[in-house]
N, C-alpha and C positions, 0 to 999 in steps of 0.2 A: 619569450620573456615578457612579462606584464609591464607595460610602460609606466604605470604608477609606482611600481617597485624598483624602477631603474634608478640607480645612482651612478652616473657615468664615471665619476672619480674612482669609486670603489671597483667598478668594472675594469677600468684601465689598470688600476693597481693589481688586481687579480690576474689579469692577462700578462702583465709584465713579470709577476712572480712566477707564473707558469713557464715563462720563457727564460727565467733566471736572469732578468734584467733589473738592475737597481734603479731607483728613482734618479740618482745622480747620473747614471749612464743614459737613461731615457731622456733626461733633461739636456744632456750634452748633445745627443743625436738630433733633437728638435730645436737646438739653439736657444735654450732657456736655462735660467739658473736653477740649481737644485731646489733652493728655497721657494722660488716662484712656482715650480711644478708641484712641490709638496703642498703648497697652499691651494693650488688649483685642484689637486686630487681630493680636497675636502668638499669641493663643490659638486652639485648634481646638475649643473648647467655649464656648457662649454661653448666657446666660439667655434664655429664650423671649421675655420681655417686651422685652428689648433688641433681640433679633433681629427681632421684629415691628416695632419702631419703625424700625429700619434698613430693613426691607423696605418699609414705607410711604414713607419718605423717598426711597428709590431707585426706588420703584415696580417692585420686582423680588421674585419669590417665592423666598426663600431656604429655604423649607420643602419645596420640590418633591422633593428626594431622599428625603424621609421618607414620601412618599405612594406607595402601590403603584398599579400600573396598574389593579387591580381596583376601586379606590375611585373611582367615578364620581359626579359630582354628580347628585342626584335632580332629575328634571324637575318643574317646577312644574305643579300641576293647577289648572284653572279650571273654574268652573261657568258654562255658557252656557245661558241660558233664552230660547227663541224662541217667539213666538206666530205660528203660520202656518196656512194652510188645510191640511186633512188631505190633500187631493190633491197638495199640494206636497212632502209628506214624502219620497216616493221620490227626487225630484230633489235635495232637500237632503242626504239620506243618500248619494247618489251623489257629490255635490260634496265633502262632508267626509270620506267614507269610513266605512263601517259599523264597521270594526275599531277605530276610535278612540272609539267610543261605549260608555259603560259603563251608561247608563240612559236609556231613552226613556219619557217619561211622556205619556200621551194624555189 
């Protein structure tokens, strides 16, 4: 989506229609009057907190146009501690792949 063509109010309205959610229902869910939400939907600029609330209620990420493709989520790292016979270490390393190990303690 081209950011210059983005009208956030229209985008929210379209997503609500796709989900068969009325303006009144969405307003109720986010704790806003129907009239206030209807007025906000005319705007192409929204408060982050309000946009986040709408995103949660519609389960849709309205922030996606603002994230670059270079921003990737960081992988979670876990520590796995195993107690094994020393002669089994080569087999275990083969199974899990040496390249994924950062530290091997004997």
